[in-house]
TORLO-495902 format. One record per atom (N, C-alpha, C, CB): residue number from 1; residue in one letter; atom name; y, z, x. Coordinates in steps of 0.05 Angstrom, whole numbers. Atoms other than C-alpha are relative to their C-alpha. Glycine has a CB too. Layout:
BEGIN
+-----+---+----+--------+--------+--------+
:   k : r :  a :      y :      z :      x :
+-----+---+----+--------+--------+--------+
: NUM : A : CA :      Y :      Z :      X :
...
+-----+---+----+--------+--------+--------+
END
This chain:
BEGIN
+-----+---+----+--------+--------+--------+
:   k : r :  a :      y :      z :      x :
+-----+---+----+--------+--------+--------+
:   1 : M :  N :     -4 :     28 :     -8 :
:   1 : M : CA :   -316 :    476 :    190 :
:   1 : M :  C :     27 :     -4 :     12 :
:   1 : M : CB :     -5 :    -19 :    -24 :
:   2 : N :  N :    -25 :      6 :    -14 :
:   2 : N : CA :   -262 :    454 :    238 :
:   2 : N :  C :     16 :    -21 :    -16 :
:   2 : N : CB :     -5 :     -9 :     29 :
:   3 : K :  N :    -17 :     19 :     15 :
:   3 : K : CA :   -204 :    420 :    201 :
:   3 : K :  C :      3 :    -27 :     14 :
:   3 : K : CB :     27 :     12 :     -5 :
:   4 : S :  N :     -4 :     25 :    -14 :
:   4 : S : CA :   -193 :    368 :    255 :
:   4 : S :  C :    -26 :    -17 :      0 :
:   4 : S : CB :      9 :      5 :     28 :
:   5 : A :  N :     25 :     15 :      0 :
:   5 : A : CA :   -267 :    349 :    255 :
:   5 : A :  C :     -4 :    -12 :    -28 :
:   5 : A : CB :    -24 :     19 :      6 :
:   6 : H :  N :      3 :     11 :     28 :
:   6 : H : CA :   -264 :    338 :    179 :
:   6 : H :  C :     15 :    -26 :     -4 :
:   6 : H : CB :      9 :     21 :    -20 :
:   7 : F :  N :    -17 :     23 :      5 :
:   7 : F : CA :   -209 :    286 :    183 :
:   7 : F :  C :     -3 :    -21 :     21 :
:   7 : F : CB :     28 :      9 :     -2 :
:   8 : K :  N :      3 :     20 :    -21 :
:   8 : K : CA :   -231 :    249 :    245 :
:   8 : K :  C :    -15 :    -25 :    -10 :
:   8 : K : CB :    -15 :     11 :     24 :
:   9 : S :  N :     13 :     24 :      7 :
:   9 : S : CA :   -250 :    177 :    236 :
:   9 : S :  C :    -22 :     -6 :     21 :
:   9 : S : CB :     20 :    -24 :     -2 :
:  10 : S :  N :     22 :      5 :    -19 :
:  10 : S : CA :   -317 :    159 :    267 :
:  10 : S :  C :      2 :    -28 :     12 :
:  10 : S : CB :    -27 :      2 :    -14 :
:  11 : S :  N :     -3 :     27 :    -11 :
:  11 : S : CA :   -298 :     86 :    277 :
:  11 : S :  C :     27 :     -3 :     15 :
:  11 : S : CB :     -2 :    -21 :    -22 :
:  12 : K :  N :    -24 :      6 :    -16 :
:  12 : K : CA :   -247 :     58 :    326 :
:  12 : K :  C :     21 :    -13 :    -18 :
:  12 : K : CB :     -7 :    -18 :     24 :
:  13 : Q :  N :    -21 :     11 :     17 :
:  13 : Q : CA :   -180 :     43 :    293 :
:  13 : Q :  C :      5 :    -29 :      8 :
:  13 : Q : CB :     25 :     17 :      3 :
:  14 : K :  N :     -4 :     29 :     -5 :
:  14 : K : CA :   -168 :    -32 :    285 :
:  14 : K :  C :     29 :     -5 :      8 :
:  14 : K : CB :     -7 :    -16 :    -25 :
:  15 : L :  N :    -27 :      8 :     -8 :
:  15 : L : CA :   -108 :    -63 :    320 :
:  15 : L :  C :     11 :    -20 :    -19 :
:  15 : L : CB :     -1 :    -11 :     29 :
:  16 : R :  N :    -13 :     20 :     18 :
:  16 : R : CA :    -58 :   -100 :    278 :
:  16 : R :  C :     11 :    -22 :     18 :
:  16 : R : CB :     23 :     14 :    -16 :
:  17 : T :  N :     -8 :     22 :    -16 :
:  17 : T : CA :    -50 :   -168 :    309 :
:  17 : T :  C :     14 :    -22 :    -15 :
:  17 : T : CB :    -25 :    -12 :     14 :
:  18 : K :  N :    -13 :     20 :     17 :
:  18 : K : CA :    -24 :   -209 :    250 :
:  18 : K :  C :     28 :     10 :     -9 :
:  18 : K : CB :    -18 :     -6 :    -24 :
:  19 : K :  N :    -28 :     -6 :      7 :
:  19 : K : CA :     50 :   -212 :    234 :
:  19 : K :  C :      7 :    -12 :    -27 :
:  19 : K : CB :     19 :     -9 :     22 :
:  20 : A :  N :     -9 :     10 :     26 :
:  20 : A : CA :     80 :   -219 :    164 :
:  20 : A :  C :     30 :      5 :     -1 :
:  20 : A : CB :    -14 :     15 :    -24 :
:  21 : E :  N :    -29 :     -2 :      1 :
:  21 : E : CA :    154 :   -234 :    156 :
:  21 : E :  C :     10 :    -11 :    -27 :
:  21 : E : CB :     13 :    -15 :     23 :
:  22 : F :  N :    -12 :     10 :     25 :
:  22 : F : CA :    199 :   -244 :     95 :
:  22 : F :  C :     30 :      5 :      1 :
:  22 : F : CB :    -13 :     13 :    -25 :
:  23 : M :  N :    -29 :     -2 :      1 :
:  23 : M : CA :    272 :   -251 :     79 :
:  23 : M :  C :      9 :     15 :    -25 :
:  23 : M : CB :     14 :    -28 :      1 :
:  24 : L :  N :    -11 :    -15 :     23 :
:  24 : L : CA :    314 :   -206 :     34 :
:  24 : L :  C :     29 :     -8 :     -3 :
:  24 : L : CB :     -2 :     30 :      5 :
:  25 : T :  N :    -29 :      3 :      4 :
:  25 : T : CA :    382 :   -214 :      2 :
:  25 : T :  C :     13 :     26 :      9 :
:  25 : T : CB :      6 :     -6 :    -31 :
:  26 : E :  N :    -15 :    -24 :     -8 :
:  26 : E : CA :    436 :   -165 :     22 :
:  26 : E :  C :     -4 :     23 :    -19 :
:  26 : E : CB :     30 :     -7 :      3 :
:  27 : D :  N :      4 :    -20 :     21 :
:  27 : D : CA :    428 :   -128 :    -44 :
:  27 : D :  C :    -28 :     13 :      2 :
:  27 : D : CB :      5 :    -11 :    -28 :
:  28 : E :  N :     27 :    -11 :     -2 :
:  28 : E : CA :    353 :   -121 :    -36 :
:  28 : E :  C :     -3 :     17 :     25 :
:  28 : E : CB :    -20 :    -24 :      2 :
:  29 : Y :  N :      1 :    -15 :    -24 :
:  29 : Y : CA :    361 :    -97 :     35 :
:  29 : Y :  C :     13 :     27 :     -3 :
:  29 : Y : CB :     13 :    -16 :     23 :
:  30 : Q :  N :    -14 :    -25 :      4 :
:  30 : Q : CA :    412 :    -45 :     15 :
:  30 : Q :  C :    -15 :     19 :    -18 :
:  30 : Q : CB :     28 :     -6 :    -12 :
:  31 : L :  N :     16 :    -16 :     18 :
:  31 : L : CA :    368 :    -21 :    -42 :
:  31 : L :  C :    -23 :     14 :     15 :
:  31 : L : CB :    -11 :    -16 :    -23 :
:  32 : I :  N :     22 :    -11 :    -16 :
:  32 : I : CA :    308 :    -12 :      5 :
:  32 : I :  C :     10 :     21 :     20 :
:  32 : I : CB :    -15 :    -22 :     14 :
:  33 : D :  N :    -11 :    -18 :    -20 :
:  33 : D : CA :    351 :     21 :     58 :
:  33 : D :  C :      9 :     26 :    -14 :
:  33 : D : CB :     25 :    -13 :     13 :
:  34 : F :  N :     -7 :    -24 :     15 :
:  34 : F : CA :    379 :     70 :      6 :
:  34 : F :  C :    -24 :     16 :     -7 :
:  34 : F : CB :     15 :     -8 :    -26 :
:  35 : Y :  N :     25 :    -14 :      7 :
:  35 : Y : CA :    309 :     87 :    -18 :
:  35 : Y :  C :    -12 :     14 :     24 :
:  35 : Y : CB :    -20 :    -19 :    -12 :
:  36 : L :  N :     12 :    -12 :    -24 :
:  36 : L : CA :    284 :     99 :     53 :
:  36 : L :  C :     16 :     24 :     10 :
:  36 : L : CB :     -2 :    -21 :     22 :
:  37 : R :  N :    -17 :    -22 :     -8 :
:  37 : R : CA :    343 :    143 :     70 :
:  37 : R :  C :     -2 :     24 :    -19 :
:  37 : R : CB :     29 :     -8 :      3 :
:  38 : K :  N :      2 :    -21 :     20 :
:  38 : K : CA :    338 :    182 :      5 :
:  38 : K :  C :    -25 :     17 :      3 :
:  38 : K : CB :      2 :    -12 :    -28 :
:  39 : Y :  N :     26 :    -14 :     -2 :
:  39 : Y : CA :    265 :    199 :     15 :
:  39 : Y :  C :     -8 :      5 :     29 :
:  39 : Y : CB :    -22 :    -16 :    -14 :
:  40 : K :  N :      3 :     -6 :    -29 :
:  40 : K : CA :    273 :    207 :     91 :
:  40 : K :  C :    -25 :    -13 :     11 :
:  40 : K : CB :     -2 :     30 :      3 :
:  41 : I :  N :     22 :     15 :    -11 :
:  41 : I : CA :    222 :    153 :    107 :
:  41 : I :  C :     10 :    -13 :     26 :
:  41 : I : CB :    -10 :    -22 :    -20 :
:  42 : T :  N :     -9 :      9 :    -26 :
:  42 : T : CA :    228 :    138 :    181 :
:  42 : T :  C :    -17 :    -24 :     10 :
:  42 : T : CB :     -1 :     22 :     20 :
:  43 : N :  N :     17 :     21 :     -9 :
:  43 : N : CA :    169 :     91 :    191 :
:  43 : N :  C :      0 :    -23 :    -21 :
:  43 : N : CB :    -29 :     10 :      5 :
:  44 : R :  N :     -4 :     22 :     19 :
:  44 : R : CA :    193 :     28 :    154 :
:  44 : R :  C :    -25 :    -18 :     -1 :
:  44 : R : CB :     24 :    -16 :      7 :
:  45 : S :  N :     22 :     19 :     -1 :
:  45 : S : CA :    135 :    -15 :    177 :
:  45 : S :  C :    -24 :     11 :    -16 :
:  45 : S : CB :     -8 :     -5 :     29 :
:  46 : R :  N :     22 :    -13 :     14 :
:  46 : R : CA :     82 :     34 :    151 :
:  46 : R :  C :      6 :      0 :    -30 :
:  46 : R : CB :     -5 :     28 :     10 :
:  47 : W :  N :     -7 :     -2 :     28 :
:  47 : W : CA :    120 :     42 :     85 :
:  47 : W :  C :     -3 :    -28 :    -13 :
:  47 : W : CB :     29 :     10 :     -3 :
:  48 : F :  N :      4 :     27 :     11 :
:  48 : F : CA :    123 :    -34 :     73 :
:  48 : F :  C :    -29 :     -7 :     -2 :
:  48 : F : CB :     15 :    -21 :     18 :
:  49 : R :  N :     29 :      7 :      0 :
:  49 : R : CA :     50 :    -43 :     91 :
:  49 : R :  C :    -14 :     16 :    -22 :
:  49 : R : CB :    -13 :      7 :     28 :
:  50 : E :  N :     14 :    -16 :     20 :
:  50 : E : CA :     26 :     15 :     47 :
:  50 : E :  C :      9 :     -8 :    -28 :
:  50 : E : CB :      5 :     29 :      5 :
:  51 : T :  N :    -11 :      7 :     26 :
:  51 : T : CA :     71 :     -6 :    -11 :
:  51 : T :  C :    -13 :    -27 :    -10 :
:  51 : T : CB :     30 :     -3 :      0 :
:  52 : V :  N :     11 :     26 :      7 :
:  52 : V : CA :     47 :    -79 :    -11 :
:  52 : V :  C :    -30 :      3 :     -4 :
:  52 : V : CB :      6 :    -20 :     22 :
:  53 : L :  N :     29 :     -1 :      3 :
:  53 : L : CA :    -27 :    -62 :      0 :
:  53 : L :  C :     -8 :     17 :    -24 :
:  53 : L : CB :    -12 :     12 :     25 :
:  54 : N :  N :      6 :    -16 :     24 :
:  54 : N : CA :    -26 :     -7 :    -54 :
:  54 : N :  C :      3 :    -17 :    -25 :
:  54 : N : CB :     18 :     24 :     -1 :
:  55 : Y :  N :     -5 :     18 :     23 :
:  55 : Y : CA :      3 :    -58 :   -103 :
:  55 : Y :  C :    -23 :    -20 :     -4 :
:  55 : Y : CB :     27 :    -15 :      3 :
:  56 : I :  N :     22 :     20 :      1 :
:  56 : I : CA :    -51 :   -109 :    -85 :
:  56 : I :  C :    -26 :     13 :     -9 :
:  56 : I : CB :     -4 :    -13 :     27 :
:  57 : F :  N :     25 :    -14 :      7 :
:  57 : F : CA :   -108 :    -58 :    -90 :
:  57 : F :  C :      0 :      8 :    -30 :
:  57 : F : CB :     -4 :     24 :     17 :
:  58 : K :  N :     -2 :     -8 :     28 :
:  58 : K : CA :    -83 :    -34 :   -157 :
:  58 : K :  C :     -5 :    -23 :    -19 :
:  58 : K : CB :     28 :     12 :     -6 :
:  59 : N :  N :      4 :     24 :     17 :
:  59 : N : CA :    -80 :   -104 :   -186 :
:  59 : N :  C :    -29 :    -10 :      2 :
:  59 : N : CB :     19 :    -22 :      9 :
:  60 : M :  N :     27 :      9 :     -3 :
:  60 : M : CA :   -148 :   -122 :   -157 :
:  60 : M :  C :    -19 :     18 :    -16 :
:  60 : M : CB :     -8 :      0 :     30 :
:  61 : D :  N :     17 :    -19 :     15 :
:  61 : D : CA :   -178 :    -60 :   -189 :
:  61 : D :  C :      2 :     -6 :    -30 :
:  61 : D : CB :      9 :     29 :      5 :
:  62 : Q :  N :     -4 :      6 :     28 :
:  62 : Q : CA :   -148 :    -79 :   -257 :
:  62 : Q :  C :    -12 :    -27 :     -7 :
:  62 : Q : CB :     30 :      0 :     -7 :
:  63 : D :  N :     10 :     26 :      5 :
:  63 : D : CA :   -171 :   -151 :   -251 :
:  63 : D :  C :    -30 :     -3 :      5 :
:  63 : D : CB :     14 :    -21 :     17 :
:  64 : Y :  N :     28 :      0 :     -7 :
:  64 : Y : CA :   -242 :   -132 :   -232 :
:  64 : Y :  C :    -16 :     -9 :    -25 :
:  64 : Y : CB :    -10 :     27 :     10 :
:  65 : P :  N :     15 :     10 :     23 :
:  65 : P : CA :   -292 :   -170 :   -277 :
:  65 : P :  C :    -17 :     22 :    -12 :
:  65 : P : CB :    -17 :    -24 :      8 :
:  66 : T :  N :     16 :    -20 :     14 :
:  66 : T : CA :   -327 :   -127 :   -329 :
:  66 : T :  C :    -21 :    -15 :    -17 :
:  66 : T : CB :     17 :     18 :    -17 :
:  67 : L :  N :     21 :     11 :     16 :
:  67 : L : CA :   -389 :   -138 :   -371 :
:  67 : L :  C :     10 :     -7 :    -28 :
:  67 : L : CB :    -23 :     19 :     -2 :
:  68 : F :  N :    -11 :      4 :     26 :
:  68 : F : CA :   -349 :   -133 :   -436 :
:  68 : F :  C :     30 :     -5 :      2 :
:  68 : F : CB :     -7 :     24 :    -19 :
:  69 : S :  N :    -29 :      4 :      0 :
:  69 : S : CA :   -279 :   -155 :   -455 :
:  69 : S :  C :     13 :     26 :     -7 :
:  69 : S : CB :      7 :    -23 :    -21 :
:  70 : E :  N :    -15 :    -25 :      5 :
:  70 : E : CA :   -225 :   -103 :   -463 :
:  70 : E :  C :     -2 :      8 :    -30 :
:  70 : E : CB :     30 :     -4 :      8 :
:  71 : N :  N :      2 :     -6 :     29 :
:  71 : N : CA :   -227 :   -109 :   -540 :
:  71 : N :  C :    -27 :     12 :     -7 :
:  71 : N : CB :      6 :    -25 :    -16 :
:  72 : E :  N :     27 :    -10 :      6 :
:  72 : E : CA :   -302 :    -97 :   -542 :
:  72 : E :  C :     -4 :     28 :     11 :
:  72 : E : CB :    -21 :    -19 :     12 :
:  73 : M :  N :      3 :    -27 :    -11 :
:  73 : M : CA :   -296 :    -35 :   -498 :
:  73 : M :  C :     16 :     20 :    -16 :
:  73 : M : CB :      9 :      0 :     29 :
:  74 : R :  N :    -17 :    -18 :     16 :
:  74 : R : CA :   -242 :     -5 :   -544 :
:  74 : R :  C :    -12 :      7 :    -26 :
:  74 : R : CB :     27 :    -12 :     -4 :
:  75 : R :  N :     12 :     -5 :     27 :
:  75 : R : CA :   -287 :     -6 :   -606 :
:  75 : R :  C :    -13 :     26 :     -1 :
:  75 : R : CB :    -19 :    -21 :     -7 :
+-----+---+----+--------+--------+--------+
END
């Protein structure tokens, strides 16, 4: 099996047309800048997008309704 054929997406990639902006304090900006330089992250936009979306998906997965409460499942 060809490696490149395995990872190809069959659907057309969606264009990002919506913009999200936010403000940071100087300390927050320096902390993020330090992290990005330390781990040699060059694509800041992708890093912000993936970090925020991963946090949201993780919380949505944890908040997903279940048939039983947490205490009932631990018994």
